[in-house]
MMTF fields as JSON, N, C-alpha, C and O atoms, coordinates in Angstrom:
{
  "mmtfVersion": "1.0.0",
  "mmtfProducer": "UNKNOWN",
  "numBonds": 363,
  "numAtoms": 364,
  "numGroups": 91,
  "numChains": 1,
  "numModels": 1,
  "chainsPerModel": [1],
  "groupsPerChain": [91],
  "chainIdList": ["A"],
  "bondAtomList": [4, 2, 8, 6, 12, 10, 16, 14, 20, 18, 24, 22, 28, 26, 32, 30, 36, 34, 40, 38, 44, 42, 48, 46, 52, 50, 56, 54, 60, 58, 64, 62, 68, 66, 72, 70, 76, 74, 80, 78, 84, 82, 88, 86, 92, 90, 96, 94, 100, 98, 104, 102, 108, 106, 112, 110, 116, 114, 120, 118, 124, 122, 128, 126, 132, 130, 136, 134, 140, 138, 144, 142, 148, 146, 152, 150, 156, 154, 160, 158, 164, 162, 168, 166, 172, 170, 176, 174, 180, 178, 184, 182, 188, 186, 192, 190, 196, 194, 200, 198, 204, 202, 208, 206, 212, 210, 216, 214, 220, 218, 224, 222, 228, 226, 232, 230, 236, 234, 240, 238, 244, 242, 248, 246, 252, 250, 256, 254, 260, 258, 264, 262, 268, 266, 272, 270, 276, 274, 280, 278, 284, 282, 288, 286, 292, 290, 296, 294, 300, 298, 304, 302, 308, 306, 312, 310, 316, 314, 320, 318, 324, 322, 328, 326, 332, 330, 336, 334, 340, 338, 344, 342, 348, 346, 352, 350, 356, 354, 360, 358],
  "bondOrderList": [1, 1, 1, 1, 1, 1, 1, 1, 1, 1, 1, 1, 1, 1, 1, 1, 1, 1, 1, 1, 1, 1, 1, 1, 1, 1, 1, 1, 1, 1, 1, 1, 1, 1, 1, 1, 1, 1, 1, 1, 1, 1, 1, 1, 1, 1, 1, 1, 1, 1, 1, 1, 1, 1, 1, 1, 1, 1, 1, 1, 1, 1, 1, 1, 1, 1, 1, 1, 1, 1, 1, 1, 1, 1, 1, 1, 1, 1, 1, 1, 1, 1, 1, 1, 1, 1, 1, 1, 1, 1],
  "groupList": [{"groupName": "UNK", "atomNameList": ["N", "CA", "C", "O"], "elementList": ["N", "C", "C", "O"], "formalChargeList": [0, 0, 0, 0], "bondAtomList": [1, 0, 2, 1, 3, 2], "bondOrderList": [1, 1, 2], "singleLetterCode": "X", "chemCompType": "L-PEPTIDE LINKING"}],
  "groupTypeList": [0, 0, 0, 0, 0, 0, 0, 0, 0, 0, 0, 0, 0, 0, 0, 0, 0, 0, 0, 0, 0, 0, 0, 0, 0, 0, 0, 0, 0, 0, 0, 0, 0, 0, 0, 0, 0, 0, 0, 0, 0, 0, 0, 0, 0, 0, 0, 0, 0, 0, 0, 0, 0, 0, 0, 0, 0, 0, 0, 0, 0, 0, 0, 0, 0, 0, 0, 0, 0, 0, 0, 0, 0, 0, 0, 0, 0, 0, 0, 0, 0, 0, 0, 0, 0, 0, 0, 0, 0, 0, 0],
  "groupIdList": [1, 2, 3, 4, 5, 6, 7, 8, 9, 10, 11, 12, 13, 14, 15, 16, 17, 18, 19, 20, 21, 22, 23, 24, 25, 26, 27, 28, 29, 30, 31, 32, 33, 34, 35, 36, 37, 38, 39, 40, 41, 42, 43, 44, 45, 46, 47, 48, 49, 50, 51, 52, 53, 54, 55, 56, 57, 58, 59, 60, 61, 62, 63, 64, 65, 66, 67, 68, 69, 70, 71, 72, 73, 74, 75, 76, 77, 78, 79, 80, 81, 82, 83, 84, 85, 86, 87, 88, 89, 90, 91],
  "secStructList": [7, 7, 7, 7, 6, 6, 2, 2, 2, 2, 2, 2, 2, 1, 7, 6, 6, 6, 1, 7, 2, 2, 2, 2, 2, 2, 2, 2, 2, 2, 2, 6, 6, 7, 2, 2, 2, 2, 2, 2, 2, 2, 2, 6, 6, 6, 6, 6, 6, 6, 6, 6, 6, 6, 7, 7, 6, 6, 6, 2, 2, 2, 2, 1, 1, 1, 6, 6, 2, 2, 2, 2, 1, 7, 1, 1, 7, 1, 1, 6, 6, 6, 6, 1, 7, 1, 6, 6, 6, 7, 7],
  "xCoordList": [20.661, 21.151, 21.066, 21.056, 20.97, 20.932, 20.528, 21.395, 19.631, 19.035, 19.68, 20.414, 19.738, 20.522, 20.163, 18.978, 20.408, 19.762, 18.883, 17.953, 19.06, 17.598, 16.451, 15.272, 17.085, 16.586, 14.79, 13.583, 16.029, 15.293, 14.53, 13.905, 15.042, 14.145, 12.865, 11.894, 13.279, 11.803, 10.682, 9.487, 11.319, 10.0, 9.519, 8.375, 10.654, 10.096, 9.302, 8.174, 9.704, 8.976, 7.499, 6.395, 7.561, 6.282, 4.872, 4.648, 4.312, 2.599, 1.838, 1.927, 1.495, 1.417, 0.104, 0.152, -0.958, -1.628, -0.982, -1.732, 0.483, 0.944, 2.43, 2.89, 2.656, 3.663, 3.129, 1.924, 4.161, 3.362, 3.244, 3.907, 2.484, 2.442, 4.271, 5.148, 4.485, 5.842, 7.418, 8.515, 6.663, 7.418, 7.028, 7.982, 5.746, 5.846, 6.382, 6.972, 6.201, 7.744, 8.975, 9.358, 10.194, 10.879, 10.93, 11.761, 10.433, 10.222, 9.263, 9.166, 8.534, 8.427, 9.507, 9.564, 10.688, 11.46, 12.815, 13.469, 12.725, 13.488, 13.296, 14.192, 11.69, 11.846, 11.566, 11.649, 11.318, 11.845, 12.844, 12.989, 13.641, 15.697, 16.21, 17.315, 14.953, 15.803, 14.841, 14.402, 14.94, 12.781, 13.762, 13.357, 14.702, 15.253, 14.173, 13.712, 14.122, 13.793, 11.955, 11.18, 11.76, 10.433, 8.907, 7.717, 10.636, 10.39, 10.192, 9.488, 10.969, 11.431, 10.027, 9.0, 10.066, 8.461, 7.818, 8.207, 7.036, 5.68, 6.332, 5.691, 7.144, 7.374, 7.379, 7.269, 7.687, 7.015, 6.104, 5.728, 5.076, 3.501, 2.779, 1.845, 3.123, 3.145, 2.783, 1.716, 4.234, 4.608, 3.72, 2.887, 4.477, 2.769, 1.233, 0.573, 1.244, -0.58, -0.713, -1.702, 0.677, 0.554, 0.262, -0.57, 1.627, 1.104, 0.051, -0.754, -0.465, -1.036, -2.917, -3.943, -2.592, -4.345, -4.46, -5.34, -3.045, -3.002, -3.01, -3.649, -2.164, -3.094, -2.577, -2.923, -1.729, -1.282, 0.432, 1.364, 0.228, 2.094, 1.605, 2.176, 0.252, 0.514, 0.808, 1.224, 0.758, 0.404, 1.987, 2.742, 2.348, 3.381, 4.541, 5.232, 4.581, 5.481, 5.277, 6.106, 4.154, 4.417, 5.093, 5.403, 5.328, 6.196, 7.343, 7.994, 7.673, 8.661, 9.979, 11.191, 8.956, 9.644, 9.214, 9.5, 8.579, 8.183, 9.795, 10.612, 9.786, 11.605, 13.115, 14.089, 12.612, 13.454, 14.022, 14.778, 12.92, 13.115, 13.663, 14.222, 13.655, 14.23, 14.976, 14.884, 15.856, 16.248, 17.713, 18.642, 17.28, 18.017, 17.814, 18.58, 16.712, 16.683, 17.073, 16.16, 18.549, 17.52, 19.323, 20.043, 19.759, 20.759, 21.638, 22.76, 21.162, 21.564, 23.053, 22.829, 24.414, 24.928, 24.111, 23.397, 24.008, 24.064, 24.678, 24.29, 25.95, 26.002, 25.488, 25.371, 25.147, 24.313, 23.319, 22.745, 22.302, 21.165, 21.475, 20.826, 23.132, 22.649, 22.675, 23.131, 22.036, 21.524, 20.24, 19.786, 19.052, 17.879, 17.82, 17.259, 18.411, 18.581, 17.119, 16.646, 16.232, 15.482, 15.48, 14.703, 16.66, 16.547, 16.604, 16.306, 17.236, 16.43, 15.821, 16.228, 14.702, 13.528, 12.563, 11.503, 13.036, 11.341, 12.017, 11.116, 12.735, 13.287, 12.271, 12.045],
  "yCoordList": [32.336, 31.806, 30.647, 30.135, 29.612, 28.53, 27.652, 27.162, 27.273, 25.738, 24.372, 24.202, 23.659, 22.73, 21.207, 21.335, 20.789, 19.693, 18.689, 18.125, 18.321, 17.371, 18.673, 18.482, 20.316, 20.385, 20.802, 20.692, 21.202, 20.69, 19.207, 18.908, 18.816, 17.069, 17.281, 17.092, 17.868, 17.987, 18.663, 18.558, 19.42, 20.175, 19.92, 20.18, 19.31, 17.976, 17.094, 17.131, 16.058, 15.133, 15.811, 15.466, 16.584, 16.465, 16.802, 17.766, 15.862, 16.342, 18.218, 18.7, 18.82, 19.846, 20.616, 21.846, 20.001, 19.959, 19.981, 20.11, 19.843, 18.88, 20.411, 20.885, 20.641, 21.727, 22.603, 22.841, 23.124, 24.518, 25.787, 25.594, 26.94, 27.889, 28.625, 28.691, 29.012, 29.303, 28.582, 29.028, 27.384, 26.062, 26.94, 27.406, 27.162, 26.818, 28.147, 28.004, 29.392, 30.308, 30.064, 30.817, 29.483, 28.801, 28.04, 28.438, 27.383, 25.841, 26.642, 26.016, 28.28, 28.418, 29.517, 29.869, 30.319, 30.676, 29.167, 29.047, 28.733, 27.62, 27.147, 27.161, 26.532, 25.933, 27.358, 26.992, 28.588, 30.194, 29.651, 28.721, 30.246, 29.846, 28.754, 28.569, 27.828, 26.001, 24.648, 23.532, 25.931, 24.702, 22.563, 21.401, 23.068, 21.702, 20.559, 19.425, 22.379, 21.645, 21.519, 20.576, 22.932, 22.648, 21.803, 21.7, 21.078, 19.591, 18.239, 17.29, 18.322, 17.233, 17.665, 16.998, 18.443, 18.881, 17.298, 16.135, 17.74, 17.687, 15.942, 15.027, 15.751, 14.553, 13.091, 12.046, 13.824, 13.09, 13.169, 12.293, 14.791, 14.495, 13.495, 12.942, 13.198, 12.426, 11.251, 10.705, 10.52, 8.784, 8.809, 8.112, 10.049, 9.479, 9.18, 8.234, 10.131, 9.538, 8.859, 8.957, 7.713, 7.358, 5.642, 4.812, 5.465, 4.774, 5.097, 4.254, 5.893, 6.402, 5.695, 5.46, 5.549, 6.027, 4.584, 4.387, 3.616, 1.741, 2.092, 1.413, 3.29, 3.14, 2.27, 2.749, 0.926, 0.131, 0.276, 1.065, -0.883, -0.001, -0.053, -0.705, 0.869, 1.474, 2.76, 3.41, 3.11, 4.415, 4.277, 4.855, 3.793, 3.363, 3.891, 4.901, 2.642, 2.932, 3.997, 3.941, 5.555, 6.553, 7.698, 8.664, 7.262, 8.037, 8.382, 9.425, 6.12, 5.889, 6.587, 6.754, 6.725, 7.795, 9.235, 9.87, 9.416, 11.102, 11.056, 11.964, 10.25, 10.38, 9.908, 9.674, 9.929, 9.43, 10.994, 11.935, 10.351, 11.855, 12.778, 13.376, 13.212, 14.362, 15.195, 16.298, 13.855, 13.166, 13.722, 14.28, 13.045, 13.623, 14.641, 15.166, 14.884, 16.806, 17.617, 18.167, 17.46, 17.937, 18.751, 18.114, 19.763, 20.118, 19.927, 20.071, 19.36, 18.463, 17.25, 16.519, 17.265, 15.986, 14.911, 15.067, 13.959, 12.624, 11.581, 10.733, 12.195, 12.015, 11.334, 10.268, 12.737, 13.055, 12.652, 12.33, 12.331, 10.799, 8.914, 7.912, 9.364, 7.951, 7.159, 6.066, 7.518, 6.726, 6.212, 5.339, 6.944, 7.021, 6.191, 6.693, 4.914, 3.972, 3.871, 3.93, 3.635, 3.049, 1.805, 1.6, 0.363, -0.725, -1.403, -2.419, -0.018, -0.712, 0.547, 0.941, 1.007, 1.623, 0.677, 0.436, 0.198, -1.619, -2.454, -2.943, -2.739, -4.238, -3.48, -4.049],
  "zCoordList": [21.277, 21.864, 21.665, 22.784, 20.658, 20.061, 20.753, 21.477, 20.828, 20.927, 21.161, 20.187, 21.708, 22.732, 21.09, 20.783, 20.765, 19.673, 20.688, 20.109, 22.372, 22.992, 22.901, 23.2, 22.347, 23.65, 21.271, 21.058, 20.466, 19.661, 18.623, 17.605, 19.57, 19.387, 19.298, 18.564, 20.577, 21.822, 21.3, 21.577, 20.443, 20.292, 18.776, 18.401, 17.838, 16.682, 16.942, 16.451, 17.8, 18.286, 19.196, 18.776, 20.191, 20.779, 19.625, 18.893, 19.813, 19.577, 19.293, 20.422, 18.783, 17.987, 19.326, 19.323, 20.363, 20.444, 21.982, 22.95, 22.143, 23.546, 23.982, 25.021, 22.479, 22.296, 23.649, 23.736, 24.812, 25.847, 24.593, 23.575, 24.678, 23.353, 23.855, 22.994, 25.073, 25.655, 24.363, 24.026, 24.068, 23.218, 21.813, 21.189, 21.334, 20.027, 19.288, 18.218, 19.808, 19.125, 19.263, 18.368, 19.783, 19.159, 17.805, 16.988, 17.599, 17.094, 15.615, 14.56, 15.804, 14.362, 14.037, 12.859, 15.265, 14.922, 14.201, 13.165, 14.854, 13.647, 12.395, 11.551, 12.105, 11.12, 10.272, 9.1, 10.274, 9.846, 9.518, 8.725, 10.155, 9.541, 8.924, 8.414, 9.074, 8.551, 8.104, 8.384, 7.036, 6.311, 6.148, 6.136, 6.091, 6.584, 7.617, 7.494, 9.298, 10.381, 10.159, 10.315, 9.736, 8.849, 8.63, 8.931, 7.452, 6.092, 7.002, 6.657, 8.278, 9.302, 10.318, 10.196, 10.985, 11.132, 10.545, 10.66, 10.098, 9.042, 8.835, 9.353, 8.34, 8.601, 8.806, 8.166, 10.844, 11.943, 12.454, 13.232, 12.073, 11.699, 11.067, 11.647, 9.913, 8.681, 9.092, 8.813, 10.223, 10.539, 12.117, 12.695, 12.358, 14.105, 13.05, 12.62, 13.029, 12.183, 11.173, 10.448, 10.865, 10.123, 10.939, 10.571, 12.562, 13.649, 14.053, 13.656, 14.664, 16.048, 15.322, 15.959, 13.607, 13.153, 11.951, 11.113, 12.308, 12.092, 10.349, 9.545, 9.976, 8.662, 7.655, 6.575, 7.431, 7.176, 6.17, 6.32, 5.169, 5.06, 3.565, 2.691, 3.342, 1.979, 2.289, 1.33, 2.919, 3.867, 4.154, 3.372, 4.863, 5.378, 4.243, 4.374, 2.733, 1.881, 1.105, 0.196, 0.927, 1.102, 1.34, 0.642, 2.949, 3.779, 3.677, 3.725, 3.353, 3.577, 1.755, 1.62, 0.972, -0.028, -0.584, -1.598, 0.284, 0.612, 1.81, 1.965, 2.195, 3.175, 3.15, 3.865, 1.724, 0.126, -0.154, 0.087, -0.9, -1.263, -1.115, -2.035, 0.283, 0.418, 1.648, 2.186, 1.771, 1.768, 1.357, 1.94, -0.63, -1.791, -2.595, -3.402, -2.314, -2.356, -0.304, 0.312, 0.322, 1.079, 0.744, -0.026, 1.202, 1.667, 2.067, 1.581, 3.57, 4.953, 4.268, 3.303, 4.954, 3.871, 4.133, 5.124, 3.601, 3.686, 4.753, 5.557, 4.243, 6.718, 7.638, 8.242, 7.448, 9.157, 8.9, 9.94, 7.412, 7.586, 7.32, 7.019, 7.722, 7.77, 8.362, 8.023, 9.821, 10.982, 10.689, 11.43, 8.941, 9.358, 7.962, 6.988, 7.897, 6.103, 6.506, 7.641, 4.837, 5.235, 5.788, 6.719, 5.152, 5.507, 7.075, 7.703, 7.221, 8.693, 9.675, 10.768, 8.85, 9.254, 8.949, 9.526, 8.025, 7.642, 8.565, 9.246, 8.829, 9.363, 10.557, 11.626]
}
């Protein structure tokens, strides 16, 4: 049975050090079946690092460019990414 979107979101958004051992296997399996989810997880981790370490606007701009490139190169429909426009992210 496939996990629900809420569960996948929780797995992706939980800090890796705080992710309980029983949740690591499902996340690894999801990432192996869907490279986009694996990449999303890496983007979330990089964004958290920027915020936690107060790395400044230059690092945020680099992250935004990486996220934009990911969207352009994704096999996921652009409509699925509509809510993540960079104009609203920078507001």
